[in-house]
PAZAPA-4460 file (N, C-alpha, C; in steps of 0.05 Angstrom, whole numbers, plus 32768, in hexadecimal, padded with zeros to 4 digits):
% residues 346
    n_x    n_y    n_z   ca_x   ca_y   ca_z    c_x    c_y    c_z   seq   type   mol
   8569   8834   8A78   857C   881F   8A72   8584   8821   8A54     1      X     A
   859E   8821   8A4E   85A7   8822   8A33   85AC   8806   8A28     2      X     A
   85AE   87F2   8A39   85B3   87D7   8A2F   85A2   87C3   8A3F     3      X     A
   859D   87AD   8A31   8591   8796   8A3E   85A0   877E   8A33     4      X     A
   85A2   8768   8A41   85B3   8753   8A38   85A9   8738   8A41     5      X     A
   85AD   8724   8A30   85A9   8708   8A39   85C1   86FE   8A49     6      X     A
   85D6   870E   8A48   85EE   8707   8A57   85F7   8721   8A64     7      X     A
   85F1   8725   8A7D   85F4   873F   8A8A   8611   874A   8A88     8      X     A
   8624   873A   8A8D   8640   8743   8A8C   864A   8744   8A70     9      X     A
   8658   875A   8A69   8663   875C   8A4E   867A   8748   8A4B    10      X     A
   867A   8738   8A37   868E   8722   8A34   86AA   872E   8A30    11      X     A
   86BE   871F   8A3B   86D9   8728   8A38   86E9   8716   8A25    12      X     A
   86DD   86FF   8A1E   86EB   86ED   8A0C   86D7   86DC   89FD    13      X     A
   86E0   86CF   89E9   86CE   86BF   89D9   86DD   86A9   89CC    14      X     A
   86CF   8694   89C2   86DB   867F   89B3   86CC   867B   8999    15      X     A
   86D5   8668   8989   86CA   8665   896E   86AD   865C   896F    16      X     A
   86A5   864C   8984   868A   8642   8985   8677   8656   8991    17      X     A
   8680   8666   89A3   866E   8679   89B1   866E   8694   89A1    18      X     A
   8656   869E   899E   8652   86B8   8991   8648   86CD   89A5    19      X     A
   8659   86E0   89AB   8652   86F6   89BD   864A   870D   89AB    20      X     A
   8631   8715   89AB   8625   8727   8997   861B   8740   89A4    21      X     A
   8624   8757   8999   861A   8771   89A1   8607   877C   898C    22      X     A
   85EE   8781   8995   85D9   878D   8983   85D8   87AB   8989    23      X     A
   85D8   87BA   8973   85D7   87D8   8976   85BE   87E3   896A    24      X     A
   85B6   87FB   8973   859E   8809   896A   8585   87F8   896C    25      X     A
   8583   87EA   8983   856C   87D7   8986   8555   87E5   8995    26      X     A
   853D   87DB   8990   8525   87E4   899D   8519   87CC   89AC    27      X     A
   8506   87D1   89BD   84FB   87BC   89CE   84F0   87A4   89BE    28      X     A
   84E2   87AA   89A8   84D6   8794   8998   84EC   8783   898C    29      X     A
   8503   878E   8985   8519   877E   897A   8526   876D   8990    30      X     A
   852A   8779   89A7   8536   876A   89BD   8526   8752   89C5    31      X     A
   850C   8755   89C6   84FA   873F   89CD   84FC   8729   89B7    32      X     A
   84FA   8731   899E   84FA   871E   8988   8515   870F   8986    33      X     A
   852B   871D   8987   8545   8710   8985   854B   86FF   899E    34      X     A
   8544   8708   89B5   8549   86F9   89CD   853B   86DE   89CD    35      X     A
   8522   86DE   89C5   8512   86C5   89C3   851E   86B2   89AF    36      X     A
   8526   86BD   8998   8531   86AB   8983   854C   86A1   898B    37      X     A
   855C   86B1   8998   8577   86A8   89A1   8574   8690   89B5    38      X     A
   8561   8692   89C7   855D   867C   89DA   8556   8663   89CB    39      X     A
   8544   8664   89B8   853C   864D   89A8   8554   8641   8999    40      X     A
   8564   8653   898C   857B   8649   897D   8590   863C   898F    41      X     A
   8594   8647   89A6   85A9   863C   89B8   85A1   8620   89C1    42      X     A
   8587   861C   89C4   857D   8601   89CD   857D   85EE   89B5    43      X     A
   8572   85F7   899F   856E   85E5   8988   8589   85DE   897A    44      X     A
   859B   85F0   8979   85B4   85EC   896A   85CC   85E8   897C    45      X     A
   85C7   85E7   8996   85DD   85E4   89A9   85F2   85FA   89A4    46      X     A
   85E8   8612   899B   85FA   8628   8997   85FC   863A   89B0    47      X     A
   860D   864D   89AF   8610   865F   89C6   8613   867C   89BC    48      X     A
   85FB   8689   89BA   85FB   86A5   89B2   85F4   86B5   89CB    49      X     A
   8606   86C6   89D3   8602   86D8   89EA   85FE   86F4   89DF    50      X     A
   85E7   8700   89E5   85DF   8719   89D9   85DE   8730   89ED    51      X     A
   85E8   8747   89E5   85E5   8760   89F4   85D9   8774   89E2    52      X     A
   85C5   8782   89EB   85B6   8795   89DB   85BB   87B2   89E4    53      X     A
   85C3   87C2   89D0   85C8   87DE   89D5   85B3   87EF   89C6    54      X     A
   85A9   8804   89D2   8597   8816   89C5   85A6   8829   89B3    55      X     A
   85BE   8830   89BB   85CE   8845   89AC   85D9   8838   8992    56      X     A
   85DF   8849   897F   85EA   883F   8965   8607   8837   8967    57      X     A
   860F   8828   8953   862C   8821   8951   8639   8835   893E    58      X     A
   864E   8841   8947   865E   8853   8936   867B   8853   8941    59      X     A
   868C   8863   8936   86A8   8864   893F   86AB   886A   895C    60      X     A
   8698   887A   8967   869A   8882   8983   8690   886C   8996    61      X     A
   867D   885C   898E   8672   8848   89A0   867E   882C   899B    62      X     A
   868E   8829   8987   8699   880E   8980   86AB   8803   8995    63      X     A
   86B7   8814   89A6   86C8   880A   89BB   86BA   87F8   89CF    64      X     A
   86A0   87FA   89D0   8690   87E9   89E2   868E   87CC   89D8    65      X     A
   869A   87C6   89C1   8697   87AC   89B4   86AE   8799   89BC    66      X     A
   86BE   87A1   89CF   86D4   878F   89D8   86C9   8774   89E2    67      X     A
   86D3   875F   89D7   86CA   8744   89E0   86B3   8738   89D1    68      X     A
   86A8   8747   89BE   8692   873D   89AE   869C   8732   8994    69      X     A
   8691   871B   898B   8698   870F   8972   8689   871C   895B    70      X     A
   8670   8725   8960   865F   872F   894C   8651   8749   8955    71      X     A
   864B   875A   8942   863A   8771   8948   8623   8770   8934    72      X     A
   860B   8777   893E   85F3   8778   892D   85EA   8795   892B    73      X     A
   85E7   879F   8912   85E2   87BB   890E   85C9   87BF   88FC    74      X     A
   85C0   87D9   88FC   85A8   87DF   88EC   85AF   87F6   88D9    75      X     A
   859B   8801   88CC   859F   8813   88B5   85AE   882C   88BB    76      X     A
   85AC   8836   88D4   85B8   8850   88DA   85D1   884E   88EB    77      X     A
   85DB   8836   88F0   85F5   8832   88FC   860A   8839   88E8    78      X     A
   8621   8844   88F1   8636   884E   88DF   864F   883C   88E1    79      X     A
   8651   8829   88CF   8668   8817   88D0   867C   8820   88BB    80      X     A
   8688   8836   88C0   869C   8841   88AD   86B7   8836   88B3    81      X     A
   86CB   8840   88A5   86E7   8835   88A8   86F0   8838   88C5    82      X     A
   86EA   884F   88D1   86F2   8853   88ED   86E5   8840   8900    83      X     A
   86CB   883B   88FC   86BD   8828   890C   86C9   880C   8909    84      X     A
   86CE   8804   88F0   86DA   87EA   88EA   86F4   87E7   88F9    85      X     A
   8704   87FB   88F9   871F   87FA   8906   871C   87F4   8923    86      X     A
   8708   8801   8931   8704   87FC   894D   86F9   87DF   8951    87      X     A
   86E6   87D7   8940   86DB   87BC   8943   86F1   87A7   8940    88      X     A
   8703   87AB   892D   8719   8798   892A   872A   8796   8943    89      X     A
   872F   87AD   894F   873F   87AE   8967   8731   87A1   897E    90      X     A
   8717   87A1   897E   8707   8795   8993   8703   8777   8990    91      X     A
   870B   876D   8978   8709   8750   8973   86EF   8747   8965    92      X     A
   86E0   875A   895B   86C7   8754   894C   86CF   8746   8932    93      X     A
   86C1   8731   892C   86C7   8722   8913   86B1   8724   88FE    94      X     A
   8699   872E   8906   8683   872D   88F4   8670   8744   88FA    95      X     A
   8667   8752   88E4   8653   8767   88E6   863A   875C   88D8    96      X     A
   8624   875A   88E7   860B   8750   88DC   85F7   8766   88DA    97      X     A
   85EF   876D   88C2   85DA   8781   88BE   85BF   8774   88C0    98      X     A
   85AD   877E   88CF   8591   8774   88D0   857F   8784   88BD    99      X     A
   8589   8787   88A5   857B   8796   8890   8588   878E   8875   100      X     A
   857C   8797   8860   8585   878F   8845   859C   87A2   883B   101      X     A
   8599   87BC   883F   85AD   87CF   8835   85C6   87CE   8846   102      X     A
   85DD   87D3   8839   85F6   87D4   8848   8607   87EC   8840   103      X     A
   85FA   8802   8837   8608   881A   8830   8615   8828   8848   104      X     A
   860D   8820   8860   8619   882C   8878   8631   881C   8883   105      X     A
   863B   8809   8873   8652   87F9   887A   8668   87FD   8866   106      X     A
   8680   8802   886F   8697   8803   885E   86A1   87E7   885A   107      X     A
   8697   87DA   8845   869D   87BD   8841   86BA   87B8   883A   108      X     A
   86C7   87CC   882D   86E3   87C8   8826   86F4   87C9   883F   109      X     A
   86EE   87DB   8851   86FD   87DC   886B   86F8   87C3   887B   110      X     A
   86DF   87B9   887A   86D9   87A0   8889   86E9   8789   887E   111      X     A
   86EA   8787   8863   86F9   8771   8856   8717   8772   885E   112      X     A
   8722   878A   885D   873F   878D   8864   8744   8786   8881   113      X     A
   8730   878B   8892   8733   8784   88AF   872D   8767   88B5   114      X     A
   8724   8758   88A1   871D   873C   88A5   8703   8739   88B3   115      X     A
   86F1   874C   88B1   86D7   874B   88BE   86C2   8745   88A9   116      X     A
   86B3   8730   88AC   869F   8729   8898   8686   873A   889E   117      X     A
   8676   873E   8889   865E   874E   888B   8647   873E   887E   118      X     A
   8631   873D   888C   8619   8730   8882   8601   8743   8883   119      X     A
   85EC   873C   8874   85D4   874C   8874   85BC   873A   8870   120      X     A
   85A4   8746   8870   858C   8737   886B   8581   8740   8850   121      X     A
   8589   8733   883A   8583   873E   8820   8565   873D   8819   122      X     A
   8557   872A   8825   853A   8728   881E   852B   8720   8837   123      X     A
   851A   8732   8841   8509   872C   8858   84ED   8735   8851   124      X     A
   84DC   8722   8849   84C0   8729   8842   84BF   8742   8831   125      X     A
   84C9   8741   8818   84C8   8759   8807   84AC   8764   8804   126      X     A
   8498   8753   8807   847C   875D   8805   8476   8771   881A   127      X     A
   8485   8770   8831   8480   8783   8847   8485   879F   883E   128      X     A
   849D   87A4   8833   84A3   87BF   882A   8492   87C7   8812   129      X     A
   848D   87B3   8800   847C   87B9   87E9   8460   87C2   87F1   130      X     A
   8455   87B5   8805   843A   87BD   880E   843A   87D9   881B   131      X     A
   8450   87DF   8829   8452   87FA   8834   8454   880F   881E   132      X     A
   8462   8808   8809   8464   881A   87F1   8449   8820   87E6   133      X     A
   8438   880B   87E3   841D   8810   87D9   840C   881F   87ED   134      X     A
   8411   881B   8807   8403   882A   881B   8408   8848   8818   135      X     A
   8421   884F   8813   8428   886B   880E   841B   8876   87F5   136      X     A
   841C   8866   87E0   840F   886E   87C6   83F1   8873   87CA   137      X     A
   83E4   8861   87D7   83C7   8863   87DA   83BF   8879   87EE   138      X     A
   83CF   887C   8802   83CA   8892   8816   83CC   88AD   8808   139      X     A
   83E2   88B1   87FA   83E6   88CB   87EC   83D0   88D0   87D7   140      X     A
   83C9   88BB   87C8   83B6   88BE   87B3   839A   88C3   87BE   141      X     A
   8390   88B2   87D0   8375   88B5   87D9   8372   88C5   87F3   142      X     A
   8389   88CF   87FD   838A   88E1   8814   837B   88D7   882C   143      X     A
   837F   88BD   8831   8370   88B0   8847   8379   88BC   8862   144      X     A
   8392   88C5   8865   839B   88D1   887E   838C   88EB   8884   145      X     A
   8386   88FA   886F   8377   8913   8873   835A   890D   8878   146      X     A
   834F   88F9   886A   8333   88F2   886E   832E   88E7   888A   147      X     A
   8341   88D8   8894   833F   88CD   88AF   833C   88E4   88C4   148      X     A
   834D   88F8   88C2   834B   890E   88D4   8332   891E   88D1   149      X     A
   8329   8922   88B9   8310   8931   88B4   82F8   8924   88C1   150      X     A
   82F5   890A   88BC   82DE   88FB   88C6   82DE   88FB   88E5   151      X     A
   82F5   88F9   88F1   82F6   88FA   890F   82ED   8915   8919   152      X     A
   82EF   892A   8909   82E6   8944   8912   82CA   894A   8908   153      X     A
   82BC   8936   88FC   82A1   893A   88F2   82A0   8949   88D8   154      X     A
   82B6   894A   88CA   82B7   8958   88B0   82B6   8943   889A   155      X     A
   82A0   8943   888B   829D   892F   8875   829F   893C   885A   156      X     A
   82AA   8954   8858   82AE   8961   883F   82C3   8953   882F   157      X     A
   82BE   894E   8815   82D1   893F   8804   82E4   8952   87F5   158      X     A
   82E1   896C   87F9   82F2   897F   87EB   8310   897A   87F2   159      X     A
   8321   8979   87DD   833D   8975   87E1   8346   8958   87E5   160      X     A
   8333   8946   87E3   8339   8929   87E7   8339   8919   87CD   161      X     A
   8336   8926   87B6   8334   8918   879D   834E   890A   8796   162      X     A
   834D   88F1   878E   8364   88E3   8785   8362   88DB   8768   163      X     A
   8371   88C7   8760   836F   88BD   8744   836E   889E   8745   164      X     A
   8364   8893   8730   8362   8876   872E   837D   886A   8727   165      X     A
   8387   8858   8737   83A1   884D   8733   83A2   883A   871B   166      X     A
   838B   882D   8716   8389   881B   86FF   838F   8829   86E5   167      X     A
   83A1   881E   86D5   83A8   8829   86BB   83BE   883E   86BB   168      X     A
   83C7   8845   86D3   83DD   8859   86D4   83F8   884D   86D0   169      X     A
   840B   885D   86C6   8426   8853   86C2   8437   8859   86DB   170      X     A
   8443   8844   86E6   8453   8847   86FE   8470   883E   86F8   171      X     A
   8483   884E   8700   849F   8847   86FC   84AC   883C   8715   172      X     A
   84B8   8824   8713   84C5   8817   8729   84E3   8817   8724   173      X     A
   84F2   8825   8734   850F   8826   8731   851C   8813   8745   174      X     A
   8527   87FD   873A   8532   87E8   874B   851F   87D1   874B   175      X     A
   8527   87BA   873F   8515   87A3   873C   8520   878A   874A   176      X     A
   852B   878E   8762   8532   8778   8773   8519   876B   877F   177      X     A
   851D   875D   8795   8506   874F   87A1   84F0   8762   87AA   178      X     A
   84F7   8778   87B6   84E2   878B   87BE   84D5   8798   87A6   179      X     A
   84E6   87A1   8793   84DB   87AD   877B   84C8   879B   876C   180      X     A
   84CF   8781   876B   84BD   876E   875D   84A3   876A   876C   181      X     A
   84A5   876B   8787   848C   8768   8797   847A   8780   8792   182      X     A
   8486   8798   878F   8476   87B0   8789   846A   87AE   876D   183      X     A
   8479   87A4   875A   846F   87A1   873F   8457   878E   873E   184      X     A
   8458   8778   874C   8441   8765   874D   8428   8773   8757   185      X     A
   842B   8783   876C   8414   8790   8777   8409   87A5   8764   186      X     A
   841B   87B4   8758   8412   87C9   8745   8404   87BC   872D   187      X     A
   840F   87A6   8723   8401   8798   870D   83E6   878F   8715   188      X     A
   83E3   8786   872E   83C9   877E   8738   83B5   8795   8739   189      X     A
   83BF   87AE   873C   83AE   87C5   873B   83A7   87CD   871E   190      X     A
   83B4   87C0   870B   83AF   87C7   86EF   83C1   87DD   86E5   191      X     A
   83D7   87E1   86F2   83EA   87F6   86E9   83FC   87EC   86D2   192      X     A
   8405   87FF   86C3   841A   87FA   86AF   8435   8800   86BC   193      X     A
   8446   87EC   86BE   845E   87EF   86CF   8477   87F1   86BD   194      X     A
   8485   8807   86C0   849F   880B   86B3   84B5   8807   86C8   195      X     A
   84CB   87FA   86BF   84E0   87F3   86D3   84FB   87FC   86C9   196      X     A
   850C   8802   86DD   8528   8808   86D6   853A   87FA   86EB   197      X     A
   854E   87EC   86E1   8562   87DF   86F2   857A   87D9   86E1   198      X     A
   8593   87DE   86EB   85AB   87D8   86DB   85AD   87BA   86D5   199      X     A
   85A0   87AA   86E5   85A0   878D   86E1   8584   8782   86DE   200      X     A
   8579   8783   86C6   855D   877B   86C1   8559   875D   86C9   201      X     A
   8541   8757   86D1   853A   873C   86DA   8523   8732   86C9   202      X     A
   8527   871A   86BE   8513   870E   86AC   84F8   870A   86BA   203      X     A
   84F9   8707   86D4   84E0   8703   86E3   84CE   871B   86E1   204      X     A
   84DA   8733   86DF   84CB   874C   86DD   84BB   874D   86C3   205      X     A
   84C9   8748   86AD   84BB   8748   8693   84A7   8732   8691   206      X     A
   84AC   871B   869E   8499   8704   869D   847F   870B   86AB   207      X     A
   8481   871B   86C1   8469   8722   86CF   845A   873A   86C3   208      X     A
   8467   8748   86B1   8459   875E   86A3   8465   8779   86A6   209      X     A
   847D   877B   86B3   848B   8794   86B5   849A   879A   869B   210      X     A
   84A0   87B3   8696   84AE   87BA   867D   84C7   87CB   8684   211      X     A
   84DE   87C0   867C   84F7   87CE   8681   84FB   87E5   866D   212      X     A
   8502   87FC   8676   8507   8813   8665   851F   8822   8670   213      X     A
   8528   8836   8662   853E   8847   866D   8533   8857   8684   214      X     A
   8546   8861   8694   853D   8871   86AB   852F   888B   86A2   215      X     A
   8539   8897   868D   852C   88AF   8682   8510   88AA   867A   216      X     A
   850B   8894   866B   84F0   888D   8662   84DE   8888   867A   217      X     A
   84E8   887A   868E   84D8   8875   86A6   84D0   888F   86B3   218      X     A
   84E3   88A1   86B7   84DD   88BB   86C4   84C9   88CB   86B4   219      X     A
   84CB   88CA   8699   84BA   88DB   8688   849E   88D1   8687   220      X     A
   849A   88B7   8689   847F   88AB   8684   8470   88A3   869D   221      X     A
   847C   88A3   86B4   8470   8898   86CC   8462   88AE   86DD   222      X     A
   8449   88A9   86E4   843B   88BC   86F5   8441   88B6   8713   223      X     A
   844B   889E   8718   8455   8897   8732   8471   888B   872F   224      X     A
   8484   8894   873E   84A0   8888   873E   84A6   887E   875A   225      X     A
   84AD   8865   875C   84B3   8859   8776   84CF   884D   8776   226      X     A
   84DE   8851   878B   84FA   884A   878C   84FE   8830   879D   227      X     A
   850C   881D   8791   8512   8804   879F   852E   87F9   8798   228      X     A
   8541   880C   8798   855C   8805   8791   856F   8809   87A9   229      X     A
   8586   87FC   87AA   8599   8801   87C0   85A6   881C   87BD   230      X     A
   85B1   8826   87D3   85BF   883F   87D2   85DD   883A   87CE   231      X     A
   85E8   8844   87B8   8604   8842   87B2   860D   885B   87A3   232      X     A
   8625   885B   8799   862F   8873   878B   861F   887A   8772   233      X     A
   8615   8865   8765   8606   8869   874C   85EA   8873   8751   234      X     A
   85DE   886A   8767   85C2   8871   876D   85BF   8889   8780   235      X     A
   85D5   8893   878B   85D2   88A9   879E   85C6   88C1   878F   236      X     A
   85B0   88CC   879B   85A1   88E2   8790   8599   88DD   8773   237      X     A
   8590   88C4   876E   8585   88BE   8754   856D   88CF   874E   238      X     A
   855F   88D8   8763   854A   88EB   8760   8556   8907   8767   239      X     A
   8559   8917   8753   8566   8931   8756   8557   8945   8745   240      X     A
   8562   895E   8743   8554   8973   8734   8550   896B   8717   241      X     A
   8565   895E   870B   8563   8956   86EF   854F   8940   86EA   242      X     A
   854E   892C   86FB   853C   8916   86F8   851F   891F   86FD   243      X     A
   851B   8930   8711   8501   893B   8717   84F6   894B   86FF   244      X     A
   8507   895A   86F2   84FF   896A   86DB   84F4   8958   86C5   245      X     A
   84FC   893F   86C3   84F3   892D   86AE   84D8   8921   86B4   246      X     A
   84CF   8923   86CD   84B6   8916   86D5   849E   8926   86CC   247      X     A
   8487   8919   86CA   846E   8928   86C3   8466   893B   86DA   248      X     A
   8458   8950   86D3   844E   8962   86E7   843B   8954   86FA   249      X     A
   8440   8958   8714   842F   894B   8728   8435   892E   872F   250      X     A
   844E   8925   8728   8456   890A   872C   8455   8902   874A   251      X     A
   8450   88E9   874F   8452   88DE   876B   846D   88D0   876E   252      X     A
   847C   88D7   8783   8496   88CB   8788   8495   88BD   87A2   253      X     A
   849E   88A3   87A2   849E   8892   87BA   84BA   8888   87BE   254      X     A
   84C3   8889   87D7   84DD   887D   87DE   84DB   886D   87F8   255      X     A
   84DD   8853   87F6   84DE   8841   880D   84F8   8832   880E   256      X     A
   850D   883C   8801   8526   882E   87FF   853B   883A   8812   257      X     A
   8549   884F   8808   855D   885D   8818   855A   887B   8813   258      X     A
   855D   888B   8828   855A   88A8   8825   856D   88B5   8812   259      X     A
   8585   88AA   8810   8599   88B6   87FE   8593   88B4   87E1   260      X     A
   857E   88A6   87D9   8577   88A5   87BD   856B   88BF   87B3   261      X     A
   8562   88D0   87C6   8553   88E8   87C0   8562   8901   87C9   262      X     A
   8564   8914   87B7   856F   892F   87BE   8558   893F   87CA   263      X     A
   8558   8943   87E4   8542   894F   87F2   853D   896C   87E8   264      X     A
   8552   897B   87E3   854F   8997   87DA   8541   8998   87BF   265      X     A
   8548   8985   87AD   853B   8984   8793   851E   897D   8796   266      X     A
   8518   896B   87A8   84FD   8962   87AD   84EC   8979   87B8   267      X     A
   84F7   8988   87CA   84E8   899F   87D5   84E2   89B4   87BF   268      X     A
   84F5   89B8   87AD   84F0   89CA   8797   84DA   89BF   8785   269      X     A
   84DB   89A4   8781   84C6   8997   8770   84AB   8999   877D   270      X     A
   84A9   8998   8797   8490   899B   87A5   8485   89B7   87A3   271      X     A
   8497   89CA   87A5   848F   89E7   87A4   8485   89EE   8789   272      X     A
   8490   89E3   8774   8487   89E9   8758   8470   89D7   8750   273      X     A
   8469   89C4   8761   8453   89B1   875C   845B   899C   8746   274      X     A
   8474   899C   873F   847E   8986   872D   8479   896B   873B   275      X     A
   8480   896A   8755   847A   8953   8765   845F   8958   8773   276      X     A
   844B   8948   876B   8430   894C   8776   842B   893D   8790   277      X     A
   843B   8927   8794   8439   8916   87AC   8454   890C   87B3   278      X     A
   845A   890A   87CC   8474   88FF   87D5   846F   88ED   87ED   279      X     A
   8478   88D4   87EB   8475   88C1   8800   8491   88B6   8808   280      X     A
   8499   88B9   8820   84B4   88B1   8829   84B2   889F   8842   281      X     A
   84C0   8889   8841   84C4   8879   885A   84E0   887B   8863   282      X     A
   84F1   8889   8854   850D   888C   885A   8515   88A9   8856   283      X     A
   852B   88B1   8862   8534   88CD   8860   8552   88CD   8862   284      X     A
   855F   88DE   8853   857C   88DD   8851   858A   88E1   886C   285      X     A
   857F   88F2   887D   858B   88F7   8898   857A   88EB   88AE   286      X     A
   856E   88D4   88A8   855B   88C8   88BB   8568   88BE   88D5   287      X     A
   8582   88B9   88D4   8590   88AF   88EC   858D   88C1   8904   288      X     A
   8589   88DB   88FF   8585   88EE   8915   8569   88EF   891F   289      X     A
   8556   88E2   8910   853A   88E5   8916   852B   88CB   891B   290      X     A
   852E   88B9   8908   851C   88A1   8908   8522   888E   891F   291      X     A
   850E   887F   8927   850E   886A   893B   850F   8875   8958   292      X     A
   850D   888F   895B   850C   889C   8976   84F5   88AF   8977   293      X     A
   84EC   88B5   8990   84D7   88C8   8995   84E2   88E4   8998   294      X     A
   84DC   88F6   8985   84E5   8912   8987   84CE   8925   898A   295      X     A
   84B7   891A   8994   849F   892A   8995   84A0   8941   89A9   296      X     A
   84B2   8940   89BC   84B5   8955   89CF   84CE   8967   89C9   297      X     A
   84D9   8964   89B1   84F1   8973   89AA   84EB   8985   8992   298      X     A
   84FD   8998   898E   84FC   89A8   8976   850F   899B   8962   299      X     A
   8504   8991   894C   8514   8983   8938   8525   8998   8929   300      X     A
   853F   8992   8928   8552   89A6   891E   8557   89A3   8900   301      X     A
   854C   898E   88F4   8550   8989   88D7   853D   899A   88C7   302      X     A
   8546   89B0   88BC   8535   89C3   88AE   8529   89B7   8895   303      X     A
   8538   89A5   8887   852E   8999   886E   8517   8987   8874   304      X     A
   851A   8976   8889   8504   8964   8891   84EB   8974   8899   305      X     A
   84F0   8989   88A9   84DA   899A   88B2   84CC   89A7   889B   306      X     A
   84DB   89AF   8886   84CE   89BA   886E   84BD   89A6   8860   307      X     A
   84C8   898D   885E   84B9   8978   884F   849E   8973   885C   308      X     A
   849C   8972   8876   8483   896A   8883   846F   8981   8883   309      X     A
   8477   8999   8879   8463   89AF   8877   8451   89AC   885E   310      X     A
   845A   899C   884B   844B   8999   8832   8433   8987   8837   311      X     A
   841B   898F   882D   8403   897F   8832   8402   8965   8821   312      X     A
   8413   8964   880D   8413   894D   87FB   842C   893B   8800   313      X     A
   8436   893B   8818   844D   892B   8820   8445   8919   8837   314      X     A
   844B   88FF   8835   8447   88EC   884B   8462   88DF   8851   315      X     A
   846A   88E1   886A   8483   88D5   8873   847E   88C2   8889   316      X     A
   8489   88A9   8887   8488   8896   889D   84A5   8891   88A5   317      X     A
   84A9   8889   88BE   84C4   8887   88CA   84D2   886D   88C6   318      X     A
   84D7   8865   88AD   84E5   884D   88A6   84D7   8834   88B2   319      X     A
   84BD   8832   88AD   84AD   881C   88B7   84A5   8809   88A2   320      X     A
   84AF   880C   888A   84A7   87FA   8874   84AD   87DD   8879   321      X     A
   84C1   87D7   8889   84C9   87BC   888F   84BA   87B1   88A7   322      X     A
   84AA   87C1   88B5   84A1   87BC   88D0   8488   87AB   88D1   323      X     A
   848B   8791   88CC   8476   877E   88D0   8482   8766   88E0   324      X     A
   8471   8757   88EE   847B   8741   88FE   8489   872C   88EC   325      X     A
   847D   8727   88D4   848A   8714   88C2   84A6   871C   88BA   326      X     A
   84A9   8735   88B3   84C3   873F   88AA   84D7   873F   88C1   327      X     A
   84CF   8748   88D8   84E1   8748   88EF   84EA   872C   88F7   328      X     A
   84D8   8719   88F5   84E0   86FD   88FB   84F4   86F3   88E7   329      X     A
   84F0   86F9   88CE   8502   86F0   88B9   851D   86FE   88BC   330      X     A
   851D   8718   88C3   8536   8727   88C7   8546   871A   88DE   331      X     A
   8538   8714   88F4   8546   8709   890B   8551   86EE   8905   332      X     A
   8542   86DD   88F8   854B   86C2   88F1   8564   86C3   88DF   333      X     A
   8562   86D3   88CA   8578   86D5   88B7   8591   86E1   88C3   334      X     A
   858D   86F5   88D4   85A4   8702   88E1   85B3   86EE   88F3   335      X     A
   85A4   86DF   8903   85B1   86CB   8915   85BD   86B4   8905   336      X     A
   85B1   86AC   88EF   85BD   8698   88DE   85D8   86A2   88D3   337      X     A
   85D9   86BC   88CB   85F1   86C8   88C1   8607   86C8   88D7   338      X     A
   85FF   86CE   88EF   8612   86CE   8905   861E   86B3   890A   339      X     A
   860D   869E   890A   8617   8683   890F   862A   8679   88F9   340      X     A
   8625   8681   88E0   8637   8679   88CB   864F   868B   88C9   341      X     A
   864C   86A5   88D0   8662   86B8   88CF   866B   86BE   88B3   342      X     A
   865A   86B9   889F   8662   86BC   8883   865C   86D8   8879   343      X     A
   866A   86E0   8865   8665   86F9   8857   864F   86F5   8843   344      X     A
   8639   8703   8845   8622   86FF   8834   861D   8716   8821   345      X     A
   8630   8729   881E   862B   8740   880C   862F   8737   87EF   346      X     A
***
């Protein structure tokens, strides 16, 4: 089954009070969560949200299925470009609701011209992604993933498992929004010296003990660099051959934001020269072809991804940094609130 629905028949019309909503790129856990919350909202608020859930992504090819829907709900790898917007407009869609914080996959200018509002979930338990960031840092440093496998095989040799003490180390945080600040708090709790870079500095960061510096200074002095900025024209491939060259030998690089922040080819070269001593990724620039699906019985065709996972000092998770019950509940609540208001929240 490619779809499941609280309203089996696809709607052919709608009115201002009723919201006929098409959810794309959904998984079973999302369908259960959203369906339960929709039932509660419809009773509590006397609202009428009719939901249809699709497993396939929304793009220019699949947008024709949106006829009769007032709203579409999309995720990080759906492609809402100008062509998709054009079809959505023709189908009568009035609102695109992202159930995520980033909106780099939406052509907001095309949506505005089409009269389609766009909303997102700017803050959903930022501690969730921050904690996953630290999980990657600690796993890479103390090599707990390797130790786990060794002990299961009866191998208690400590050779190759040596890490370093995080306390007292200088960590660079690029992007000091809500998630970046949550990461900073945790790092300060570990006793780290935290350098920060953001085009829009926040007084809260300096108040808690972070230090704003130039991007070059951050790259030159940080033994760990972690990314927490949105993907846009200015930040695309902010980690590239030139920026990697400025980093200390053996630097740890962490990305839990968006894959496009990192030039994969430059990172591979950095790993081969040992300039990058550790790499932790929860996102990948071409993840739309891989993440959120089971490819274990297939031959993965992405040669760059396959090269990355051959390195023993690389840990990759499949965009699960957001994946806690608290975060999912907040995402669902905010997304449905955005649908009921129909407002542009970008």
